[in-house]
C-alpha positions in Angstrom: -37.5 96.3 59.7 -38.1 92.6 60.4 -38.9 91.9 56.7 -35.8 93.8 55.5 -33.6 92.0 58.0 -34.8 88.6 57.0 -34.5 89.3 53.3 -30.9 90.4 53.8 -30.2 87.3 55.9 -31.4 85.0 53.1 -28.8 86.5 50.8 -25.9 87.2 53.2 -26.2 84.6 56.0 -22.9 83.1 57.3 -22.6 79.4 56.6 -21.9 78.0 60.1 -22.1 74.2 60.6 -24.0 74.4 63.9 -26.9 76.0 62.0 -27.4 72.7 60.2 -28.4 70.8 63.3 -31.1 70.8 66.0 -29.1 68.6 68.3 -29.1 70.5 71.7 -25.7 69.0 72.7 -24.0 70.2 69.4 -25.6 73.6 69.8 -24.5 73.8 73.4 -20.9 73.0 72.4 -21.0 75.8 69.8 -22.4 78.4 72.1 -19.9 77.6 74.9 -17.0 77.8 72.3 -18.3 81.0 70.8 -18.1 82.8 74.2 -15.1 85.2 73.8 -14.0 83.4 70.6 -14.6 84.4 66.9 -16.8 82.1 64.8 -14.1 81.5 62.2 -11.8 80.0 64.9 -14.6 78.0 66.4 -15.7 76.2 63.2 -12.8 73.7 62.9 -12.6 73.1 66.6 -16.4 72.5 66.9 -16.1 69.9 64.1 -13.2 68.2 65.7 -14.8 68.2 69.1 -18.0 66.5 67.8 -16.0 63.9 65.9 -14.3 63.0 69.1 -17.3 63.3 71.5 -20.5 63.3 69.4 -22.9 63.0 72.3 -23.3 64.4 75.8 -22.8 60.9 77.1 -19.4 60.5 75.4 -18.2 63.8 76.7 -19.4 63.0 80.2 -17.4 59.7 80.1 -14.2 61.4 78.8 -11.2 61.9 81.1 -11.2 65.6 82.2 -7.6 66.0 81.3 -8.3 65.0 77.7 -11.2 67.5 77.6 -8.8 70.3 78.8 -6.2 69.3 76.2 -8.8 69.4 73.4 -9.8 72.9 74.5 -6.3 74.3 74.3 -6.2 77.4 72.0 -9.8 78.4 72.6 -9.0 80.3 75.8 -10.9 80.7 79.1 -10.3 77.0 79.9 -12.9 76.9 82.7 -15.4 76.7 79.9 -14.2 73.2 79.1 -14.9 72.1 82.6 -18.3 73.7 82.7 -19.2 72.0 79.4 -18.2 68.6 80.6 -20.1 69.1 83.9 -23.2 70.1 81.9 -22.8 66.9 79.8 -22.5 64.8 82.9 -25.7 66.4 84.2 -27.5 65.6 80.9 -26.1 62.0 80.8 -27.4 61.4 84.4 -30.6 63.3 84.4 -31.5 64.2 80.8 -32.1 67.7 79.5 -33.8 69.9 82.2 -36.8 72.0 81.3 -34.9 75.0 82.7 -31.6 74.9 80.9 -29.9 77.3 83.4 -29.8 74.3 85.8 -26.9 73.0 83.7 -23.5 73.9 85.1 -22.1 77.0 83.5 -25.2 77.7 81.5 -26.5 81.3 81.9 -29.6 83.0 80.5 -28.2 83.7 77.1 -26.8 80.2 76.5 -30.1 78.6 77.8 -32.1 80.8 75.4 -29.8 80.0 72.5 -30.1 76.3 73.0 -33.8 76.6 73.6 -34.4 78.7 70.4 -32.1 76.9 68.0 -32.5 73.3 69.2 -35.8 73.1 71.0 -37.8 75.6 69.0 -38.7 77.8 71.9 -40.1 81.2 71.0 -37.4 83.2 72.8 -34.8 85.6 71.4 -31.3 84.9 72.6 -29.8 88.3 73.3 -26.0 88.3 72.9 -23.8 91.4 72.4 -24.5 91.6 68.7 -28.3 91.2 69.1 -28.4 93.8 71.9 -26.4 96.3 69.8 -28.8 96.1 66.9 -31.8 96.4 69.2 -30.4 99.4 70.9 -29.4 101.3 67.8 -32.6 100.6 65.8 -35.0 100.8 68.8 -36.7 97.6 67.5 -37.3 94.7 69.8 -37.4 92.0 67.1 -38.5 88.4 67.9 -37.0 84.9 67.9 -37.4 84.4 64.2 -34.7 87.1 63.7 -32.1 85.6 66.0 -29.6 84.3 63.5 -30.1 87.3 61.2 -29.5 89.8 64.1 -26.3 87.9 65.1 -25.0 88.1 61.6 -25.9 91.7 61.2 -24.2 92.7 64.4 -21.1 90.6 63.7 -20.5 91.9 60.2 -22.3 95.2 59.6 -23.6 96.8 62.7 -20.3 96.5 64.4 -19.2 98.1 67.6 -17.4 101.4 66.8 -18.0 102.3 63.2 -21.1 100.5 61.8 -21.2 99.9 58.1 -24.4 101.8 57.6 -23.9 101.8 53.8 -24.3 98.0 53.8 -27.1 97.8 56.3 -30.6 96.7 55.2 -32.1 98.7 58.2 -30.2 102.0 57.6 -33.1 103.9 55.9 -35.2 103.6 59.1 -32.5 103.4 61.7 -32.3 106.4 64.1 -28.6 105.7 64.7 -27.5 105.8 61.0 -24.2 107.5 60.5 -23.2 107.6 64.2 -19.9 106.4 65.6 -19.6 104.8 69.0 -17.0 104.6 71.7 -16.2 101.0 72.8 -18.3 100.0 75.9 -15.1 98.7 77.5 -11.5 98.1 76.7 -10.3 94.6 77.0 -7.0 94.2 78.8 -4.0 93.3 76.7 -3.3 89.6 76.7 0.4 89.9 76.0 2.3 90.0 79.2 -0.8 89.6 81.4 -1.5 87.1 84.1 -4.0 85.4 81.8 -1.1 84.7 79.4 0.9 83.3 82.2 -2.0 81.0 83.2 -2.4 79.9 79.6 1.3 79.2 79.1 1.5 77.2 82.4 -1.6 75.1 81.5 -0.2 74.4 78.0 3.0 73.1 79.6 1.1 70.9 82.0 -1.1 69.6 79.2 2.0 68.4 77.4 3.1 66.4 80.4 3.2 66.6 84.2 5.7 69.1 85.4 7.6 69.6 88.7 6.0 72.5 90.6 9.4 74.2 91.0 9.7 74.5 87.2 6.4 76.4 86.8 5.0 79.8 87.6 3.8 79.2 91.1 1.2 81.9 91.1 -0.3 80.7 87.9 -0.4 77.1 89.2 -2.3 78.3 92.3 -4.9 80.0 90.1 -5.2 77.0 87.9 -5.5 74.7 90.9 -8.2 76.9 92.4 -10.2 76.6 89.1 -9.7 72.8 89.2 -7.8 72.8 85.9 -4.7 71.2 87.4 -3.8 68.9 90.4 -0.7 69.2 92.5 0.5 66.0 94.1 3.9 65.4 95.6 5.2 68.6 94.1 4.1 67.4 90.6 1.5 69.4 88.6 -0.7 67.4 86.2 -4.1 67.6 84.6 -7.2 66.1 86.3 -7.9 62.4 85.5 
């Protein structure tokens, strides 16, 4: 299966700009952005981000409010704070051997940076990689990481895999099966997440009087350190 997968990847690989670098900071930015966000949406934002803050040191020195503004539209804004905190750790202490010591960096992200930037022989297991492993029964190794991600994202998809396009179908025990979604994501429209996002977007435009905003959303944003409230005025952190 490994040989068939890699041969398919040579022909069908997605052209993603972060695959053209071994810079751990650039790869960390891509991995944090890719959490909960599709690759096609991330590409232009990743390019713009690195043009503005090309190094961990430049991001570490940036005003936090500007970092939050730049993140607008990517969702889950706490990721922006975690990314800057990780950059500040790197700027002050260098890259740790154990990458999970970086703020906001869990096992998968640490393995992805380790594999793609540092060359560690570890397979980063995201939802796409795990899906292919479970359906085929093959463990695969680190050399298959990008190929597994592409296969899971474009062919071995969640509910109705495209087995007719899959290079592994002939030996796959799950060929032809359909699958129920593991979980149903709550609707964004009308949700509290949407209220938070709308409130943060207003504050990112300019400081706003607290009385003019969704008070519950402001409290949640304040708890996450995404906004400050001073003298009944809500603004982004400095």
